[in-house]
VOBAKE-501683 format. One record per residue (C-alpha): x, y, z; residue number from 1. Coordinates in nm, 2 decimals. Layout:
! residues N
       u       v       w    i
       X       Y       Z  NUM
...
END
This chain:
! residues 410
       u       v       w    i
    0.00    0.00    0.00    1
    0.12    0.36   -0.09    2
    0.20    0.60    0.20    3
    0.15    0.98    0.18    4
    0.45    1.21    0.26    5
    0.35    1.46    0.54    6
    0.51    1.75    0.34    7
    0.31    1.67    0.03    8
   -0.01    1.64    0.24    9
    0.05    1.99    0.39   10
    0.11    2.14    0.05   11
   -0.21    1.98   -0.09   12
   -0.41    2.12    0.21   13
   -0.26    2.47    0.16   14
   -0.35    2.46   -0.22   15
   -0.71    2.38   -0.13   16
   -0.73    2.66    0.12   17
   -0.56    2.90   -0.12   18
   -0.81    2.81   -0.38   19
   -1.10    2.87   -0.15   20
   -0.96    3.21   -0.03   21
   -0.91    3.32   -0.39   22
   -1.26    3.21   -0.48   23
   -1.41    3.45   -0.21   24
   -1.24    3.74   -0.39   25
   -1.42    3.68   -0.71   26
   -1.78    3.76   -0.77   27
   -1.85    3.55   -1.08   28
   -1.99    3.21   -0.97   29
   -1.85    3.01   -1.27   30
   -1.50    3.15   -1.22   31
   -1.52    3.06   -0.85   32
   -1.60    2.70   -0.94   33
   -1.32    2.68   -1.19   34
   -1.06    2.81   -0.94   35
   -1.17    2.58   -0.66   36
   -1.18    2.28   -0.89   37
   -0.83    2.36   -1.03   38
   -0.67    2.40   -0.69   39
   -0.84    2.08   -0.57   40
   -0.72    1.88   -0.87   41
   -0.37    2.02   -0.82   42
   -0.38    1.91   -0.46   43
   -0.50    1.56   -0.56   44
   -0.21    1.54   -0.81   45
    0.04    1.62   -0.55   46
   -0.11    1.36   -0.32   47
   -0.11    1.10   -0.60   48
    0.26    1.17   -0.66   49
    0.34    1.11   -0.30   50
    0.65    0.90   -0.22   51
    0.61    0.52   -0.24   52
    0.76    0.29    0.02   53
    0.98    0.03   -0.15   54
    0.82   -0.31   -0.20   55
    0.98   -0.59    0.02   56
    1.21   -0.80   -0.20   57
    1.12   -1.16   -0.30   58
    1.32   -1.35   -0.03   59
    1.30   -1.68   -0.21   60
    1.48   -1.54   -0.52   61
    1.75   -1.37   -0.30   62
    1.80   -1.69   -0.11   63
    1.84   -1.90   -0.42   64
    2.10   -1.66   -0.56   65
    2.28   -1.64   -0.23   66
    2.28   -2.02   -0.21   67
    2.41   -2.05   -0.56   68
    2.70   -1.82   -0.48   69
    2.76   -2.00   -0.16   70
    2.76   -2.34   -0.32   71
    2.99   -2.22   -0.60   72
    3.23   -2.09   -0.33   73
    3.23   -2.43   -0.16   74
    3.31   -2.61   -0.49   75
    3.59   -2.36   -0.55   76
    3.73   -2.42   -0.20   77
    3.76   -2.79   -0.28   78
    3.94   -2.71   -0.61   79
    4.26   -2.62   -0.43   80
    4.25   -2.95   -0.25   81
    4.18   -3.18   -0.55   82
    4.40   -3.01   -0.81   83
    4.74   -3.17   -0.70   84
    4.59   -3.52   -0.68   85
    4.69   -3.75   -0.97   86
    4.37   -3.95   -0.96   87
    4.07   -3.80   -1.16   88
    3.84   -3.63   -0.91   89
    3.50   -3.47   -0.96   90
    3.29   -3.25   -0.73   91
    2.92   -3.30   -0.82   92
    2.60   -3.12   -0.71   93
    2.26   -3.25   -0.80   94
    2.41   -3.50   -1.04   95
    2.60   -3.23   -1.23   96
    2.98   -3.18   -1.23   97
    3.04   -2.86   -1.03   98
    3.42   -2.88   -1.07   99
    3.70   -3.12   -1.15  100
    4.08   -3.15   -1.11  101
    4.32   -3.14   -1.41  102
    4.35   -3.52   -1.41  103
    3.98   -3.56   -1.45  104
    3.97   -3.30   -1.73  105
    4.25   -3.47   -1.91  106
    4.09   -3.81   -1.89  107
    3.72   -3.72   -1.94  108
    3.75   -3.38   -2.13  109
    3.72   -3.02   -2.03  110
    3.36   -3.01   -2.14  111
    3.25   -3.21   -1.83  112
    3.21   -2.90   -1.61  113
    2.83   -2.84   -1.57  114
    2.75   -3.16   -1.75  115
    2.54   -3.45   -1.61  116
    2.78   -3.68   -1.44  117
    2.63   -3.98   -1.61  118
    2.74   -3.83   -1.94  119
    3.09   -3.74   -1.81  120
    3.14   -4.10   -1.68  121
    2.96   -4.33   -1.92  122
    2.92   -4.66   -1.74  123
    2.61   -4.85   -1.64  124
    2.76   -4.97   -1.31  125
    2.80   -4.60   -1.20  126
    2.49   -4.44   -1.35  127
    2.24   -4.51   -1.08  128
    2.47   -4.43   -0.79  129
    2.58   -4.11   -0.95  130
    2.24   -3.98   -1.05  131
    2.05   -4.03   -0.72  132
    2.12   -3.71   -0.51  133
    1.97   -3.88   -0.20  134
    2.18   -4.20   -0.22  135
    2.41   -4.27    0.08  136
    2.77   -4.35   -0.01  137
    3.02   -4.54    0.20  138
    3.33   -4.49   -0.03  139
    3.35   -4.86   -0.12  140
    3.50   -4.91   -0.46  141
    3.28   -4.98   -0.77  142
    3.47   -5.16   -1.05  143
    3.44   -5.00   -1.39  144
    3.57   -5.20   -1.69  145
    3.62   -5.03   -2.02  146
    3.62   -4.66   -1.92  147
    3.87   -4.49   -2.14  148
    3.97   -4.80   -2.33  149
    3.84   -5.16   -2.35  150
    4.12   -5.30   -2.14  151
    4.12   -5.04   -1.86  152
    3.99   -5.11   -1.52  153
    3.90   -4.83   -1.28  154
    3.77   -4.82   -0.92  155
    3.51   -4.55   -0.86  156
    3.45   -4.42   -0.51  157
    3.17   -4.18   -0.41  158
    3.20   -3.98   -0.09  159
    2.91   -3.77    0.05  160
    3.04   -3.43    0.17  161
    2.88   -3.25    0.47  162
    2.78   -2.95    0.26  163
    2.56   -3.12    0.00  164
    2.83   -3.18   -0.25  165
    2.97   -3.52   -0.35  166
    3.32   -3.62   -0.43  167
    3.38   -3.88   -0.71  168
    3.72   -4.04   -0.73  169
    3.85   -4.26   -1.01  170
    4.16   -4.48   -0.95  171
    4.33   -4.66   -1.24  172
    4.37   -5.02   -1.14  173
    4.47   -5.16   -1.48  174
    4.83   -5.22   -1.38  175
    4.73   -5.39   -1.06  176
    4.49   -5.63   -1.24  177
    4.75   -5.69   -1.51  178
    5.01   -5.78   -1.24  179
    4.76   -6.01   -1.07  180
    4.67   -6.18   -1.40  181
    5.05   -6.22   -1.47  182
    5.09   -6.38   -1.13  183
    4.80   -6.62   -1.18  184
    4.92   -6.71   -1.53  185
    5.27   -6.76   -1.40  186
    5.16   -7.00   -1.13  187
    4.94   -7.19   -1.38  188
    5.22   -7.21   -1.64  189
    5.48   -7.32   -1.38  190
    5.25   -7.59   -1.25  191
    5.18   -7.71   -1.61  192
    5.55   -7.71   -1.70  193
    5.63   -7.92   -1.39  194
    5.33   -8.15   -1.41  195
    5.41   -8.26   -1.77  196
    5.75   -8.41   -1.71  197
    5.64   -8.55   -1.37  198
    5.35   -8.73   -1.54  199
    5.60   -8.87   -1.80  200
    5.84   -8.99   -1.53  201
    5.56   -9.15   -1.33  202
    5.43   -9.32   -1.64  203
    5.77   -9.47   -1.73  204
    5.82   -9.59   -1.37  205
    5.49   -9.77   -1.37  206
    5.58   -9.93   -1.70  207
    5.92  -10.05   -1.57  208
    5.74  -10.20   -1.27  209
    5.60  -10.45   -1.51  210
    5.83  -10.75   -1.49  211
    5.80  -10.81   -1.87  212
    5.92  -10.46   -1.95  213
    6.19  -10.46   -1.69  214
    6.35  -10.77   -1.84  215
    6.39  -10.60   -2.18  216
    6.73  -10.42   -2.15  217
    6.67  -10.21   -2.46  218
    6.33  -10.09   -2.35  219
    6.45  -10.02   -2.00  220
    6.75   -9.82   -2.12  221
    6.53   -9.61   -2.35  222
    6.28   -9.54   -2.08  223
    6.55   -9.45   -1.83  224
    6.70   -9.21   -2.08  225
    6.37   -9.04   -2.13  226
    6.31   -9.03   -1.75  227
    6.65   -8.87   -1.70  228
    6.58   -8.61   -1.97  229
    6.24   -8.52   -1.81  230
    6.40   -8.50   -1.47  231
    6.68   -8.28   -1.61  232
    6.41   -8.06   -1.77  233
    6.23   -8.02   -1.43  234
    6.56   -7.94   -1.26  235
    6.63   -7.66   -1.52  236
    6.29   -7.52   -1.47  237
    6.32   -7.52   -1.09  238
    6.66   -7.36   -1.12  239
    6.52   -7.09   -1.35  240
    6.23   -7.03   -1.12  241
    6.46   -6.99   -0.82  242
    6.70   -6.76   -1.02  243
    6.41   -6.54   -1.13  244
    6.29   -6.52   -0.78  245
    6.63   -6.41   -0.65  246
    6.67   -6.15   -0.93  247
    6.33   -6.00   -0.85  248
    6.41   -5.99   -0.48  249
    6.73   -5.80   -0.56  250
    6.59   -5.57   -0.83  251
    6.61   -5.26   -0.62  252
    6.97   -5.32   -0.53  253
    7.20   -5.17   -0.79  254
    7.51   -5.39   -0.84  255
    7.84   -5.23   -0.75  256
    8.10   -5.48   -0.87  257
    8.33   -5.37   -1.16  258
    8.29   -5.61   -1.46  259
    8.52   -5.64   -1.76  260
    8.28   -5.74   -2.05  261
    8.56   -5.88   -2.26  262
    8.67   -6.12   -1.98  263
    8.30   -6.21   -1.93  264
    8.26   -6.31   -2.29  265
    8.58   -6.51   -2.29  266
    8.47   -6.71   -1.98  267
    8.12   -6.78   -2.12  268
    8.28   -6.90   -2.45  269
    8.52   -7.13   -2.26  270
    8.22   -7.30   -2.09  271
    8.06   -7.37   -2.42  272
    8.38   -7.50   -2.57  273
    8.46   -7.73   -2.28  274
    8.12   -7.85   -2.17  275
    7.87   -7.79   -2.45  276
    8.05   -7.96   -2.74  277
    8.11   -7.64   -2.93  278
    8.41   -7.54   -3.13  279
    8.60   -7.22   -3.21  280
    8.42   -7.19   -3.54  281
    8.09   -7.18   -3.37  282
    8.17   -6.83   -3.23  283
    8.24   -6.49   -3.39  284
    8.36   -6.25   -3.12  285
    8.38   -5.88   -3.17  286
    8.52   -5.71   -2.86  287
    8.76   -5.42   -2.92  288
    9.04   -5.35   -2.67  289
    9.01   -5.08   -2.42  290
    8.64   -5.11   -2.35  291
    8.52   -4.93   -2.04  292
    8.43   -5.13   -1.73  293
    8.07   -5.16   -1.63  294
    7.91   -5.17   -1.29  295
    7.74   -5.50   -1.23  296
    7.69   -5.85   -1.08  297
    7.93   -6.08   -1.25  298
    7.74   -6.40   -1.18  299
    7.41   -6.25   -1.31  300
    7.57   -6.11   -1.62  301
    7.73   -6.45   -1.69  302
    7.39   -6.61   -1.66  303
    7.24   -6.34   -1.89  304
    7.51   -6.41   -2.16  305
    7.47   -6.79   -2.11  306
    7.10   -6.76   -2.18  307
    7.14   -6.55   -2.49  308
    7.41   -6.78   -2.64  309
    7.21   -7.09   -2.55  310
    6.90   -6.95   -2.73  311
    7.11   -6.85   -3.03  312
    7.24   -7.20   -3.07  313
    6.90   -7.35   -3.02  314
    6.72   -7.14   -3.27  315
    7.00   -7.07   -3.52  316
    7.04   -7.30   -3.82  317
    7.27   -7.60   -3.75  318
    7.63   -7.53   -3.84  319
    7.59   -7.15   -3.84  320
    7.80   -6.95   -3.59  321
    7.67   -6.73   -3.31  322
    7.80   -6.37   -3.30  323
    7.88   -6.20   -2.97  324
    7.97   -5.83   -3.01  325
    8.02   -5.55   -2.77  326
    8.07   -5.18   -2.85  327
    8.02   -4.84   -2.68  328
    7.71   -4.63   -2.77  329
    7.75   -4.29   -2.93  330
    7.81   -4.09   -2.61  331
    8.02   -4.37   -2.44  332
    7.77   -4.38   -2.15  333
    7.67   -4.75   -2.22  334
    7.81   -5.07   -2.37  335
    7.60   -5.25   -2.62  336
    7.63   -5.63   -2.58  337
    7.46   -5.82   -2.86  338
    7.42   -6.19   -2.94  339
    7.31   -6.28   -3.30  340
    7.20   -6.60   -3.46  341
    7.15   -6.70   -3.82  342
    6.81   -6.87   -3.78  343
    6.46   -6.86   -3.93  344
    6.39   -6.52   -3.75  345
    6.08   -6.42   -3.56  346
    5.77   -6.24   -3.69  347
    5.73   -5.88   -3.57  348
    5.41   -5.95   -3.39  349
    5.59   -6.18   -3.15  350
    5.89   -5.96   -3.06  351
    5.72   -5.75   -2.78  352
    5.61   -6.07   -2.60  353
    5.93   -6.27   -2.61  354
    6.03   -6.16   -2.25  355
    5.70   -6.28   -2.10  356
    5.74   -6.58   -1.88  357
    5.66   -6.91   -2.06  358
    5.58   -6.73   -2.39  359
    5.69   -6.93   -2.69  360
    5.66   -6.85   -3.06  361
    5.66   -7.22   -3.15  362
    5.56   -7.42   -2.84  363
    5.63   -7.76   -3.00  364
    5.98   -7.67   -3.12  365
    6.07   -7.50   -2.78  366
    5.97   -7.81   -2.59  367
    6.15   -8.05   -2.82  368
    6.48   -7.86   -2.77  369
    6.43   -7.83   -2.40  370
    6.34   -7.47   -2.34  371
    6.18   -7.36   -2.01  372
    6.02   -7.04   -2.15  373
    6.20   -6.83   -1.88  374
    6.54   -6.76   -2.05  375
    6.46   -6.41   -2.19  376
    6.25   -6.32   -1.89  377
    6.56   -6.38   -1.67  378
    6.77   -6.17   -1.92  379
    6.52   -5.89   -1.90  380
    6.51   -5.88   -1.52  381
    6.89   -5.89   -1.49  382
    6.92   -5.60   -1.74  383
    6.67   -5.39   -1.55  384
    6.85   -5.46   -1.22  385
    7.17   -5.32   -1.38  386
    6.99   -5.00   -1.50  387
    7.01   -5.11   -1.86  388
    6.77   -5.18   -2.14  389
    6.70   -5.46   -2.38  390
    6.62   -5.46   -2.75  391
    6.53   -5.75   -2.98  392
    6.54   -5.73   -3.36  393
    6.47   -6.00   -3.61  394
    6.42   -6.06   -3.98  395
    6.25   -6.36   -4.12  396
    6.50   -6.59   -4.29  397
    6.80   -6.40   -4.17  398
    6.81   -6.43   -3.79  399
    6.76   -6.26   -3.46  400
    6.97   -6.02   -3.25  401
    6.93   -5.95   -2.88  402
    7.10   -5.64   -2.76  403
    7.17   -5.54   -2.39  404
    7.27   -5.18   -2.31  405
    7.46   -5.16   -1.98  406
    7.58   -4.83   -1.81  407
    7.96   -4.79   -1.78  408
    8.15   -4.67   -1.47  409
    8.24   -4.30   -1.52  410
END
């Protein structure tokens, strides 16, 4: 309702009185009426133009705007906390992304701010939990498979904050699951590799228990030879497994023994010449004089070179030599130790998997020549323990070269 200003009311009354006084001074009746009417209308106009008291504001609109600013401030306050975190983190309000840290924007895209969280994280396992603003969250992980790429596995955690916002955290568990799968595969493969020769030995023993078979000297000798070969295969496998375990246990301990690579090559060559029925012509050695000394574990480097040379003889063509070469790299910071064969070569698609435990390009051939499937895995782990790196190159019909780069002592 409008209120009348006291000043304006006084002015209006004075106008009416003035009009009446003026009318008494005039004798013509019509003119008196006109003057009184004019002054009265003017008084009414002044009253009508009186000050208005401001209308009370719409409190609901103000409260909404205030809350919007307040909520935005709360989300901004969390921004400083979540920005340094490497895991993708979103702050959501009413199922929409209020803010996100750089890791989330890099992973999900910068467009997610203000977007429905179900569009930002497209996964059915998370949709219901993220969309329900009244849902209670305990922070327990929700497994999401295929977010980002088909092979990726993420754990999503939702935390309800005290001020009406929710924090959504994504943790990449792909490497953890890959390691667990590798461990499971390793146990399964090791069990299989041991069970196969054990079954063969057991079968031959049961056969030899038969008096008729035991009396046949030729049959007994053949069976005993196979049993010895299978037992030897099991022994090599157990030794490789133990060696791999020791190397992995020491992988964080950088070796400190000075090693002369030229002497190492000569020692390994002597072992093959004296105990492996090899001859001088089976080796081509390229090791220039004056090579720098490397920092390493002599026993492990000897095992590394033994494995590489053994593989080269196994998979090279019969009668062809194995080449062992060593040379400094361009800036003399590392020595390149390479072992090459002249074999059938390996297809490109297999090269990146050759260092996996028990991986074989040709399973039948590997087993027939007595491979355990752990040789290159051991080489890789020894190389990594020495702070080096490993490269495998191969060309079909030409051969394969395995190169190990080892840092020198400065």
